[in-house]
C-alpha positions as CSV (number, residue, x, y, z in Angstrom):
1,M,3.7,0.4,12.5
2,R,7.0,0.6,14.4
3,E,6.1,-2.3,16.6
4,W,5.3,-4.4,13.6
5,L,8.7,-3.6,11.9
6,A,10.6,-4.2,15.1
7,G,9.1,-7.7,15.3
8,L,10.5,-8.6,11.9
9,D,13.9,-10.1,11.2
10,K,16.7,-7.7,10.2
11,K,16.8,-8.8,6.5
12,S,13.0,-8.1,6.2
13,R,13.3,-4.7,8.0
14,V,16.2,-3.6,5.7
15,K,14.4,-4.6,2.5
16,I,11.1,-2.9,3.6
17,G,13.1,0.2,4.6
18,S,14.9,0.2,1.3
19,D,11.7,0.0,-0.7
20,M,10.1,2.7,1.4
21,K,13.1,5.0,0.7
22,D,12.9,4.3,-3.0
23,V,9.2,5.3,-3.0
24,Q,9.9,8.5,-0.9
25,D,12.8,9.5,-3.2
26,R,11.2,8.7,-6.5
27,W,7.5,9.6,-5.9
28,P,5.3,9.1,-7.9
29,V,6.1,5.4,-8.3
30,S,3.9,2.7,-9.9
31,K,3.7,-1.1,-10.2
32,P,5.3,-3.4,-9.3
33,L,6.7,-1.5,-6.3
34,V,3.6,0.6,-5.5
35,D,-0.1,0.0,-6.2
36,G,-3.0,2.4,-5.5
37,L,-5.8,1.1,-3.4
38,G,-8.2,4.1,-3.9
39,G,-9.1,6.9,-1.6
40,G,-5.6,8.2,-1.5
41,L,-4.3,5.0,0.0
42,Y,-1.3,3.2,-1.5
43,E,0.7,0.0,-0.8
44,V,4.4,-0.6,-1.0
45,R,4.9,-4.2,-2.2
46,T,8.0,-5.8,-0.8
47,S,9.0,-9.4,-1.8
48,L,11.7,-11.3,0.0
49,G,11.9,-14.9,-1.2
50,K,8.5,-16.4,-0.5
51,L,7.6,-13.7,1.9
52,E,5.3,-10.8,0.8
53,Y,5.0,-7.7,2.9
54,R,2.8,-4.7,2.4
55,V,3.1,-1.2,3.9
56,L,0.0,0.9,3.4
57,F,0.6,4.6,3.2
58,C,-0.8,8.0,2.2
59,I,0.6,11.3,1.1
60,T,-0.4,14.2,3.2
61,S,1.0,17.7,3.2
62,G,3.7,16.5,0.8
63,C,4.9,13.7,3.2
64,L,4.7,10.0,2.9
65,V,3.0,8.6,6.0
66,A,3.3,4.9,6.7
67,L,-0.1,3.8,8.2
68,H,0.0,0.0,8.5
69,G,2.2,-2.9,7.7
70,F,1.6,-6.7,7.4
71,A,2.8,-9.9,5.9
72,K,0.6,-10.8,3.0
73,K,-0.9,-14.3,3.1
74,S,-3.4,-14.2,0.3
75,Q,-3.7,-12.9,-3.2
76,A,-6.0,-10.0,-2.4
77,T,-5.2,-7.4,0.3
78,P,-7.6,-8.2,3.1
79,R,-10.4,-5.6,3.6
80,S,-9.6,-5.5,7.4
81,E,-6.0,-4.3,6.6
82,I,-7.3,-1.6,4.3
83,D,-10.0,-0.5,6.8
84,L,-7.4,-0.1,9.5
85,A,-5.1,2.0,7.2
86,L,-8.1,4.2,6.2
87,K,-9.0,4.7,9.9
88,R,-5.4,5.8,10.6
89,K,-5.4,8.0,7.5
90,K,-8.4,9.9,8.8
91,Q,-6.6,10.4,12.1
92,V,-3.5,11.8,10.3
93,E,-5.4,14.1,8.1
94,S,-7.6,15.6,10.9
């Protein structure tokens, strides 16, 4: 997650960070900022012009845990991105 964020331009990092802070400070949050993906997995939806970013996260032990981030290129969230986040969620919860 950190490596992905570090590879983004400053404007994108700041916007994603701001959205994540809003979610953390105001939880529970709903659309359009957050959407549930099922199984305790959620996505923060960040838009910056034509760019769409997603940060997949879970809540465990009262903490928001960012599991995976990516630039969205299609309408639906790719299954491979969800599967990776679910794998990381299991690791965090064990």
